[in-house]
N, C-alpha and C positions, 0 to 999 in steps of 0.2 A: 504494499499499499505505499501510495506517495506521501511522504510527510509534508503536511500543510499547517502553518501556524498563523493565527491573526494577531499574535502579540508575544513578545519575549519575556517569558517568566523571570529572567534575571533582572529586567528593568523595572524601575518605578512606575508609577502611573503617570507621572509628570513627564518622565522620559519617553514613555509610551505615546502620550499625548502629542508631544513635540516632533516624534518621528512618524507620524501618520499610523500608528498601531492601535488597536481597539484598546480603551482604558475606561475606568470608572470616574465618572465625574463628581462621585461622592467622597472620593478619596480624601483623606483628612489634610495632606499636604496641599492640594488642590483646592481644597474648600478653604483654607487658610488665605492662600494668595488670592481668592475671589473676594474674601471678606475685605481684604488690605484695601482692595479698589472700591467695593462697594459701601464699606462702612468707616473708611477713613479718607481717601482720595477724593471720591466724587461729592461727599458731604463737605470737605474742604472747599472745593470747587464752588458748589452751589451757595455755601456761606459767603464767600468773597462776592457773588454776583448779587445776592440780596442785601448784603450790608449798604445800607444807605448812607453810612457815615463815612465811606471810603468814595473820595471823588473818581469819576470814571477814568480820569488820566492816570490814576494811580492803580487802578485794577488790573490793567494789562500786564504789568512786570510781575505783579503776584500771581496771576493766572499762568503766564509763561514759565515761571518757576515751580509750579505744581507739575506742569506736564513736564518739564525737564526732570523731575523728582522721580515721577510715578510711569512714565511711558517707558519703553525700552529705549528709545532715542527722540530727540526733538530738536530738528536741524535749525542752523542759524537763518533767520529771516523767514521762519515759518510762522503761520497764524491758524490757530483754531479758533472759530467763533462758537461758544457756548450756546445752547446746551450741547451736552457731549456725554456721549454714555459707552461704556466699556466692560468686558467681562473680568479680564485680569489687567489690562492696562500695560503691564510689563512686556507682552509680546507684539505690541503696536510699536512699529518704528518708522518715524517721519523723517525724511530728508530735509535738503535745503531749500527755502523758498517755495514751501508748500503752502496753499490755502485751502482750508477746510472750513465750509460754511456750518451753519446752525443745524442742529437736530441729528447729527451723523451717530451711528452705532458701530461700535467695533466688537464683534464677538470673536476675541482673538485667543481661541483656545489652541491655534496654530498660529504661528507668525503671519501678521499683516504688515507687508512692507510698502510703504508709500514713497517712492523715490523722488529726487529733486524736480520742482519746478511743475508739480502736478496740481491741479485744480479739481477741487470736489464741492459740488452745489449741495444745496440744504437736503436733508433728510435721506441720505445715502445710508445703505447697510451693508456692512461687510459681515458675511456668516461663514466662519471656517468650520464649524462644528456640524455633524450630522448623526443619523441613527439608523439602524437597521430597518428594512422595509417591513420585516416580518414582526408582527405584533409582539409574539411570545418573546423574541429577543430584544425587544425594547423594554420589557417588564423589568422590575428590580425584584431579583430572587435572591435573597440572602445565600451566600456561598456557592451561587452558580455563576454560569458564563454569561447569562443573560443580563440585560441591562445596561451592556456595555454601549460605548459610542466611540466615535473616532472624529479626527480633525485634520484637515488639509490645508497647506498655507494659501494665502492670495497676495499677491504681487501686482501693484500698479506702477509701470516702468515710467521713465522719466519724459515729463512733458504730456502726458495724458491729461485728459479732461472728462472728468465723470458727471453727468447731467443731474439733474435734481430727481428725487425719489427712485433712484436706481436701487437694485438690490444685485449684491455680487456673491455668488454662491462658491462652497469649498473647492479648492483647487485651481482657481481661474487666475490666470494671468493677462493683465491688458498690457498690451504692447506699446511703446514708446511713440508718444504724440498721437495715439488713438482718440477717439471721441466716442463717448458711450451716450446715446439720447435719451432724455428725460423718460422716466417711467419703465427703463427696460428691466428686464431679469437675465442677468448674465449667468449662464450656466456652464459655458465653456470658454476656453481662452480666445483671446480677440488679437489679431496680428497687428503689426505696427502700420501707422500712417492709414488708418482706415475709420470710417464711421459704421458703428454697429447700433442697432436698436431694435425694440421688439421683445416680445416674450414667447419663446426664449428668444434672446438677442441673436440678431445675425448680421453679417457684414452686408452693408447696402451700397457701399461706395469705397474708393480709395481717395486719399488726400493728396494733392499735389503739393509736396513740401519743396519744388525748386525754388531756388532764389530768385527768379524771376520766371513770371508766367507770361506768355505773348499777350500783348495789351489789346490784341484784336478778339482773340479769344473771351478775354475778361469783359470787354466791351458787348459782345453777343450776349455773353451770360447776364450782364446787367439789363441789357434791354429785353432778354426773353423774361428774366424774373419780374421787371417793370409790366410788362403786358399780362403776365399770367397772376399779377397782384401778389406776388411772394416777397414782401417787403424786406424781410430779413435777407433773402438771398441778394436781393438787389443792394442791400447796404453793404454787405460782406465784399461784394464784387467792386463796389465802387472804393471800399476801404483799401483793397488789395492794389487798385490802380492808383491811389493817390500815393500809399506808401511807396510804390515802385517808382512815381515820378518824384517823390521827395528823396529818395536815395540818389537820385541821378543829379540833382541840382549840387 
């Protein structure tokens, strides 16, 4: 019989969780780490937000210090707009010059890595954890192998932009400079330099990242968008035209 294992008995539940094996979320070590986040970090963050005696301009340095202390990393020039939710916090890694808007949730049972210069809109959810589909294996049975869960890492590569109300599921990597449309549910990895949208999210077009795009092509895109009433598309084409003209000056 072929030997198949869903976890290494010699590893702790924390080690198993971080290496993509089945583990128990009720393990005492893991429960302790979650309580540091839920009962120490997040209450401290909320108390700063609701303290009317602290002027607004003085709150940001205090908030950034909390993120630096409790997250896995918090890069220079980055901003997270509260409210903010996390499971562990310590397994969320934020690069440099990242902007994360309000209401985002980081279920970081496996590492969530946000690389440099990423933009994340409001109410984005990063879910690394999952459970067996079979109900009997989701049940908590004392002394049994049922009730175990697993987690897979999520990575958002440099320069990507995640639209509002997006949900990103376990094991997903978003490629460099990719854009995820608002409201999407991302169930599989997305290549670099493309737009993906929908539920489940699918690639709908490539993004031309050339330093210069032919102006005649852009003008046609602008005119087509104007005639079709696609105001945002027309504005973006106009913006690219104007930027290229400015660089030539």
